[in-house]
N, C-alpha and C positions, 0 to 999 in steps of 0.2 A: 524696815523703817527707811524712808527716802533720805538721801543726802548724808551729811555728817552731823555729829552732835558735839557739843561742848559739855563736859562733865566736870564737877568738882568732886575730887576723890579725897578721902581722909588722908592726912599725913601717914606715910607708910609705917612710921614707928609709933603711931598713936594706938593705944589699946583697942579703940573702937574699930580700927581697920581689921585687926585680927578677929574680933568678935563678929563683925558683920560678915566677913569672908567665911567663917565657919558656919554661921547661920544659913547663908545663901547656898553654900556648896555641900553641906553635910547635914546639919541639924534639922532644918525645916523639911528638906526632901525626904529624909529618913523617918522623921516623926509624923509627917502628914503626907504619906504617899497618895492618898485619895485626892488631895488637893494638887500636889506637885505633878502627879502623873509619872509615868515610866520614863518619859523623855524630857523631864524638867531641865532646862538649860542652866548652866552656871555662868556667872558674870561677875566682874569686879564691883565691889561696893562703890556707889557713887550717887550724887545728886545731879540730875540732868539740869543744866542751865538753859540750854535751848537745843532744838534739833532743826532739821530741814535746811542745813547749811549747804549751799551749792559748792561742790568741790572746785569749781572754776574760780571761786573767790580766793583760795589759797594756792591753787595751781601746783607747781612743782616745788614750792617753798613753804610747806605748812608751818615749819618752826618759825620762819621769818614772819609769817602772818600772825601767828599766835603771840610772838614776842612784841609785835607792834601794837597790840591792844593795851591800853593803860589800866591794867588790872590793879585792884586795891592791894594794900599791904595785908598780910595774913591776919594781923591783929584786928583788922577792920571787918572781918567776916567771921561770924560765929554761927555754926549750925546747931540749932536747938531742936531736939526731938519733941514731937507731940504724941498723938495716939497711933496705934496700928490701924490701918484702914484697908478697905477693899473696894474695887470698882469692877464693873463687868467689861474690862478691857484687858487684853492679853498682857500688855506691858505694865499694867497697874493692878494685877490680880491681888497682890498683897504688898503693902508698903508702909513705911513709917512716915507720917506727915511731918513736915519741917516748918517751923515758924517763918513768917515773912520778914521779921525784924532782924536786927543785928547785922545788917549789911547784905543779907541774903537776897532781898528784892533788888537791891542795887546791882549786885554782880550778875544776877540773872538778866536784868534789863540791859546791862552793858553787853553781855554776850549776845543777846537778841539784836540789839542795835547794830553792832559790828558784824554779826554773822548772818543776819537775815534781812533786816529792815534797811540797811544801807545808810544808817544815821550815825553821826559822830559819837554820840554818847547816849546815856540812858534817859535823857530828858526830851528826846524827840517825840513828836505827837504819835507817830505810828507805834513806837516802842511803848509809850505810856498806855496806849489803847490795848496793845497786846498784853501788857502786864496785868491790867485789870481783868481781861478775859481769862488769862492763865490762872490767876488767883481764884477766880470764880469757879473754873472748871475742875482743877485739881491741885494747882500750885506746886511748890517745891516739895520733894519727897525723896526718900531713899527706898528703892524697890527691894523686896525680899523674895518674892516668887513671881515668875512669869508663868502664865498658863491659861487654860481654857475652862478649868473646873470651877464652878461657883463656890463661894465661901459664905455660909450662913452666919448669923450672929453668934451662935454657940461656938462654932469652929473658930471664928475670929477671936473670941475671948480665949480659947485654948492657945492659939498662936501667940496672942499678946502675952500670955503668961510665960510661954517658952522664951520669947524674946527678952522679957524682963529678967527671967532667971539666968539667961546667958550673959547678962551684964549691961544691957542697953537700958539706960535710965529714961523712961518715957516721962514726958513733961519736964525734961531736964536737959542738961548740956549734952551735945554730941561731940563736936570737935571745933577747933579754931583754925582758920587758914585752910591749908590743904594744897592740892596740886590740881591745876586745870589740865584736863586731857582733851585733845582733839581726836575724835574717834570716827572712822568711817562706818556709820551704822546702817549703811545700805548693803553691807555684807552679812553673811550668816552670823548668828549670835556667837558661835564659837570662834569667830574671827574678829570679834570686837576688841581690838587692841589700839593703843594710842599711836598716832603717827607724829605727834608733837606734844610736849608737856611744858608746863610753866608753873613753878612753885610760887605761891603767893608770899 
């Protein structure tokens, strides 16, 4: 994936952080090896706010750049889960869709405005255009499986059942607030670690 990305990660002490981590790293790869494949990568639970950020934007001071963005207060962003979905895209092979309300669209648009579009805030014309296209294409989501193997409707229902049994409340609350990570996603997936973080 080119450039860097901004992620919203569940608060580390929130139960959903532990549940998602176990689903991504253990439960789903072990339960559905035909989907995950033998080399299914592990990654931290997150909702991508935007990607394709040019590293030249933050240069040698990623924390200073991240701190300079006027992020909302934690109570102003609530991630609400919808259904488990699949797309024929490696990074969206299986994911939990997230609602656009409760501050989610605003924080994603702010990340895009500052990180990619060069606009001051989320109300700029380029950012608003991107937001509409993003929502139409796939929108906010929390990935569960990266991979190349297709998932049919029956398998998707099985995965959804396992996700619910693990404690993820579909069509319900996910988490409030969280931590924004700046991640160089132009590196191999096993090297996707934050170079700067900001708690909401």
